[in-house]
N, C-alpha and C positions, 0 to 999 in steps of 0.2 A: 400630485403625480405629474403635472405638466411643468413643474419647476425644474430647470436644468442647473440651478445653483446648488451648492452644497449645504448640508445641514449644520447647524450650530448646536452643540449639546452642552448644556450647562449643568454643573454639579451643585446640588444643594445638600449640605450636610445637616443632618438632624441628630443630635447627640442625645444619648440616654444616660441617666445618672448625673453625677456631679462632673461638670466639664473640667477637663484638665487632668483627670486621673488616667494613668498609663494603661489601666486594664479595661478602659471603656471601649465599646464597639460602636462605630459609626454606622448609622443606617443611611443608605444612599437613595436619593430620588433622582431619576433621570428626566430632564425636561427637554422636549424636542421642539424645535422651531424651524420652519422653512424660511430662510432669509432670501426673499426675492429682491428686496431693496433695503437701504438703511432706514427709510421711513417706516416701511412695513415692519421691520425688525423692532423698531423702537415702540411702535404702537400695539403690536399684536401680543396677546398674552401667551405664555408658554405652558401648554397642557402637560400634566404629569403622565408619563407613559409607563406601562409595564412591558416586560420583554415580549409578551405574547402579542401586544397591540402596536408594536413598533412598525413603522411603514416599510414596505418592501417595494422598490421600484427599480428594476434592473435597467429599464430603458434610459432613465436619466441618472442612474447611479447615485441616487440620494438616499437609498435605503440603508438603514443601520442594522447590523446583526449583533445583537448583544449576546455574547457567548456566556458570560457569567459576571457576577459581581463579587468582589472580595474586598471587604472594607476593614480598615484598622485605624484607630484614632490616635493621633499624636499631636493634637492641638493645631497642627499646621499641614498635615499630610493625610490624604485619604488615598488608599491603593485600590485601583479598579482594573478588572480584566475585561476588555472587549476590543473588537476590531471592526473597522468599517472601510469600504472602498474609498470613500472621499470624506474626510473628517477635518474638523478643526477642534482638537481636544487633546487629551492626554492618553498616550498608549502606554500601558504598563504591563510588565510581565514579572511575576514573582519567581523567586528562585527556591528550588528544593520543595520537597513534599513533607518533610518531617517537622514536628513541633506545632505548637499553637500559634495563632496570629500574634500573640503577645511576645513570642520569642523569635519570630522569623523576620530577619531584616529583608528589605526589598530595595529594588532599584526602580526608578521611574524613567521612562523614555518619553520625553516631551517633544512632540513632532507637530508643527503647525503647517497646515496646507493653505494655499490660496488658489482656489479654482482648480481647473483641470488642464493637463497638457493636450496637445493635438491628438495624441493617441488615446485619450480618455482617462489616463492615469493622473493622480493628484500631483500638483506641482509642489515640490518641497520648498518651503520658505525658511524654516529654521528648525533645528533639532539639537537636543542636548541630552546628556545623561547625567542624572544626579542621584545621590543617595540621600534619602531622608534622614532626619535625626533619629538614631537608633534608641531603642529602649529595651529593657529586659536583657536577656542573654543574646549577644550578637554572634551566633554561630550558624553556619550553613554549609551545605555541600553543593558545589556546582558539578553536575555529573558529566556534562558534555562541553559545549562551547561556552566560553566566558560570555556574559551578558553584553559586555562592551564590544566583543567581536561580532555578535549577532547584530547589534545595532549598526556597527560599521559596515557590515555586508549589506544590510537593507538600504544603505544610502548610496551604494555604488551605482554606476550607469549600467543598468541591466541590458539595455539594447546593445551597447558597445561591447560589453563582456560576452554576451551570447554570440555575437558576430565574430569576436576574436576566437572564441572556443571552436566555432565551425571552421575557421581558417586553420587553426592548429591541427584539427582532426582530419583535414583533407589529405587524402593519400594514406592515412593510417586506419581510421575506422571506415567501415563500409556504409555507403548511403543505401540502406536497405529499401528495396522497391516495394511499393504498395501492392497487395494481392487482393483482388475482389473475391468475396466469398458468396457465391450464389446460394450455397446451402444455408448459411447463417442469415442471409438476407430473406430467404423464404421462411425461415424459422421465426424470425423476429418481426418481419413486415417492414424493416428499414434497410436502407442501403448500408451494408457492412463492408468496410475496406480494412484489411489486416495490415498492421505494421509489424513485420517479422524480424524482431531483434534476435530471435533464436538463430538466425542466419548470419548474425554479426561475427566479426573476428572474435575468437575465444568462445563463441556460442552464447554471448550475453551482451546486453547494453553496457555492462560495467566498464568495458574498455574505454568508453567515451569519457567518463568522469575521471578515471584513473590517469589516462593519458593527458587530459587537459590540466590536471593538477600538477603532474610531473613536468609537463612542458612549461609551466609557469615558474618553475624553480630556476634559480641562478646556477651557473656552473659551479660556484663554490658549494651550494647546497647539494647539487647532484654528486659532487665528489664525496660528500659525507655519507652517502648511501641512503637507501629507501627502506623503510620497515613498515609493515602493517600486520593486522590480524584478520584472518578470515578462514572459513571452512568451505568456501564455495567459490562463486563467480568472481567476487572482488579479488580474491587471491590470484586468479589467472589474469585478470585485467591489469593488475599492478605489475605482475611478473612480465607480461608482454610489453606494457608501456615502458618499464624500466629498461628492458633489453633494447627497445627502439631508441632510447635516449643514452644508451651505453652506461647505465647506472647499475650499481650492485644493489640487488633487492633481497631482503630477508622477510620471509612470510612465516608468521607464527600461527600454527594450527593446533587444535586440540588433538590429543592422542587418539581419539575415537574417529578422526576423519577417515573416510573410506580411502583405501590405497589408490583407487582410480583418480581421485582429485588430487592427492598428493603427487602422483606421477605426472599428471597433466600440468601441475604448477612447476614442477622441476623441469619439465620439457621446455619451458620458456626461459630457462637459465637462472631461476631464482634459488636461493638457499632456503630450504624448508626446515623450520624448527618445530618439532612436535612437543608441545608443552601443555600440561594440565589436562584435566578430565572434561572440562567444559570450555565454551568459547571465552567466557569472562576471564578465566585464568590465562588463556592464551593472549587475550587483549592486554591484560595487565603486564604480561611479560614483554609484549611489544612496546608498551609505553615505557617500561623500564629500560629497554634497549635504546629507545629514542632519547631518554634522559641521560643515561650513563655514557653512551657512546656517541652522542651528538647526531644520531641518524634522523632523517626527516620522516615523520609519521604521516601516512596517507590515509585519512579516515574513509570509511566506506560510504558515508552519506552526509555527515554533518560538517560540510565544508563548502564554501562558496564556489571555488573552482570546480570541485567535483559536481556540484549541482548544475553549474553552467554547461559542463560537458554533457550531462544527461539531457539538458535542455535542447541540445542540438537535434534531438528526436523531434521536439515540437516544431523547430524550424523547418525540418524536412517535410513534416506532415502539412504544414501551411503552404510549402512550395508545391508538393505533389498533389494535394487535394485542396484547391482554393475554395471550394464550396463546402468544406467540412463544417458541420454544426456541433458535433460532440466528439470528445476524445476520452476514452476510458483507460485508466492507468492503474496497475496494481500498487498498493502501498505496503512497504515493509519498514525500512528505516526512514523512508520519505525522500531520499535523494532524487529518485526518478520522477516521482510525482511532483515534487517542488520544482524541478528543472523544467519539466514539460509545462506545468501551470504557469511558471514565470515567463517562458517563451511565448505561449499562447496569449496570455493576458497582456504582455508587452506589445505584441504586434497585431493581434486581432482579438480584442477583449470580449467581443460578442460570442465567441466560440465557448461552449460549455466544457468544463473539465470535471470529470466525474471519477472519484476514487473508488477502488474495489478492494475489499479485504475478506479473508475467510472468517466465518463466524467464530472460529476458535482462536482468532488473533485479534482481540478487542482493544489493543492499546490506542489505536487512532480514534475509534469510536468513543472511548472513555476520555481521551484528551480533548476532543472537540466539545464533548458535553461539559467538561470542567473548565474549558477556556485556557488551559495550560497543559504542558506536557505531563502526562500521567502514566506511570508504569502499570502494565497489566499484571495481575496476580499470577496468571499462568497462561501459557500459549500451547494449544493443542491443535496442530494441523499438519497435513502431509506436505503442504507448501512451505518447505523450509526456507526458501528464499525470501518469504515475507513473514517469517515467524520471528517477530521482533517484540520484545517486552517494553523497550523504552525508545520511543521515536526521537529523532534528532531535534534539537532546539531550533536551528535555523530552518530546516524543512517545515517544522510546525509553524513557525512565524510566517512563512510564505504561503503554505497551504491554508492556514486559517484565514488568510486574506483573499487568496485567489481561487481556491477550489470551490466548485458550485455545489457539489453533493457527494454523498458517500453511500455505497451500496455493499451489503454483506452477501456472501455466497456460501453454500454448503460444500462439504467434502464431496458429496455425490455430484454436484454441479461441476466441480473441478475435474474429477475423474472422467465424467462423460465428455467434457471438452477435449481432454487429452486424447481420448479415443476417437472422437470425431475428427480432429485434426489429422490424425494418423490415417484414418480411413478415407476421408474426403479430399484432403489437401496433400497427403503424403508428407506431412510436416511433423517433426518430433519436437514437442515442447515439454518443458518441465512443469511441475505443479504450479509454481509461482507465475509462470508464463501463461497459464490457463485461467488465472483468477479473473483477468479482465474479460475474457471470453465468457466465463461463467456468469458474469454480471449482465450480459446482453439481454437474456430472456426476462430479467427482472426490472429493467429500467422503467417500464411503464407503470409498474406497481410500487417500486421502492424508491424512485427518484421523483420528487415533487416537481422540480424544475424541468426535468426531461418531459414528464407527462403533460405539464401545462404549456409547453412550447408549441407554437403553431407552425404549420408548414411541414414539409418532409424532413426526415432526419437522415443525415449522412454521418455515420458513426465510424470512428477509427479506434478499435481496441489495440493496445500495445502488448504484443506477446514478448515478454521481457527476456526470455532465455529458453535454451533447449538442452541444458546440461543435465541429463538424467541417465543413470546407469541402467544396465539391461535388467538387473534383478528387480529394481523398482519399477521399471517400465513393464515387466511381466506382471507384477502384482497389480499395477494400475490398470492394465488392459483387462485383467481378469475381473477386477472390481467393476470396471466400466461395463463390461459385457454382462455381468450379473445385473447391474442396475438397469440396463436396457433390455433385459429379457433375452439375452443371447446365450446365457448359460443357466441351466436349472439343475438343482439337486433335490432328489426326493428319496423317501424311504417307503418300503412296502413289506408287509409280512407275507410269507409264502408257506404253504404246507410243505413239510419236509418229505417230499416225494419226488422221484425222478420226473423230469420234464417241465417243472414249474419255471425254471429259469429260462428255458427255451421259449415258453409262452410270452414272457415279458420281452425278450429279445425280438421276437417276431412282431409283437405289437408295436414296439418302438421303430422297427424297420418300416412297417406300413405307414407310420406317422412321420417318416422321414426325419427322425431324431437321431443324430450321430452320438453314439455312446463314447464318453471320454474316460469314465472310470466306473468300476464295479466293486462293491464291498459285500461279500456273501458271508454272513456271520451267524452261526448257529447259537451263539451265547448272548445275542443282543435282542432276542425276541421278547415281547412284552411279558410272557409267562415262562418261567424257567422249566416248568414241567409240561408245557404244551408242545405238541409235535409240529413246531413251526420254526422258521429261520427268518432273519432280518436281511433284506436286500437293500443296500444303498446304491443309487445310480446317479451319475452325473452325465447330463447330456447337453449337446450343443443344439440350440433352437434358433428359430427365425424371428422371435419377438414374443411379446405377451400373449397375442392371439394364438400362436402356435403352442405355447405352454398350456393354455386353457384346453385346447383340443387334445393334447396328450393326456392330461389329467382326466378329462372326461372319458376318453377311450379306456383308460385303465379302470375307471369305476364301472363302466358298462361291461367290462370283461370280468367283473366280480372282485377286483382288487380294491383295497382302501389305501391309496397313496397319501403320503404326508409330505408336503413340500417343505424343504428345509431352507432353501433360498432359490 
């Protein structure tokens, strides 16, 4: 724990069966050794470590996080999946999810580090990409970025690129000012400072990445036109950025896209093409346009310039909140999270970056557990901005290295935060923008690194956007009010005689319950041949205690109320 040198990890291959057969599987043993000096290194034995027993030391950054092991035997190549902050070893990422190990070709990323830079990051000494000798069927599918492009992006000068992105965005994107939240600070026991990207140009952080990408293009590329696929904030960001650069933009959207979003995108001067029933079909059409017409495709998250544009949010946080200890960011495709984590860890690595996802969108949780990008079987969440089945390859590579923890939140948590922001801060945020806020109450229980940190916490949650239509807002408000005990619906059976409805109304008036709706139904009583009617009542209340008083008063008056919600 006191050693500030890096760890050396050695691979020992133990083969099973007859060595040399292509179908063999190699078992991998990881040996860990702290190298304080060459003498100590030569004399000291290397203990065999399991993933659970690997050292963790954030202070000297010698801890290794073994994500997973994936081994295949080719007599001279063993494929391994894991990532560490400071390493001298092989970084490998497999391609594709289909097929067995014996039929899946892989690439190796060999990256050697020597010590640390002044900012705490590893100094790159040598890197190369090589493809091992294939065996079996050499077929695979690369879904997003080419592996060589991912590796090329990882080797760029992150500090310089982030500063360049901030320079490009100056005068175009808004430097959103930090908003202290007394309500959330009292609720969590930590100092909470909001980063309101819902107040950004186009109502979302997406303008940052889109503009930085388009600003990086040459005049010849601009003349060819811009194309992308999106059903939400990315579409408006690209349309706005293209207009600023005087470029023609074509946005492909699914035919089910709400007219409000279509009109908002058109308002920025883009041509909107409605194609397909789902996003994947629209994205495929955008890729076809880029291929056949030579247009430049602007990805929503799996692109280095886009990620650096989003990373300017992290630069602003460090500038505005020099004592920040934690940044909470929602994860969808991963562009925002990767950009913020890259900026934070490049310039102030001691600050923790915590990702937040809805429990119904498990792609990131599954990917971190597997040690590689893994597609979710299904995504069920109201937060459509982070409802992504397949995270980006480059965002995964960055977040797997730089993100400190991941927290899941419920739909109820999300709805309650949308309502709280509206009531307490007079801010409109979309469901995806509320995910980071929903994580705040759970950091002590669900984030090991947050809970174990000493000293006061200064937390900056990023509210990623505020583009929510009025119908959805109305539904969210109602759900949030129900969850907080602000609306109650109950049923009660009444004798089918005059004056019974008046008794209930008078009782509710005495209890200061505001009636929103009534349903007086003679055919809904429990017995068809009883002289009774069913009364359904929806009332506005002041919270759970008020609801309990109302139900108790009804029972004391001789009624048998049944609470529906």
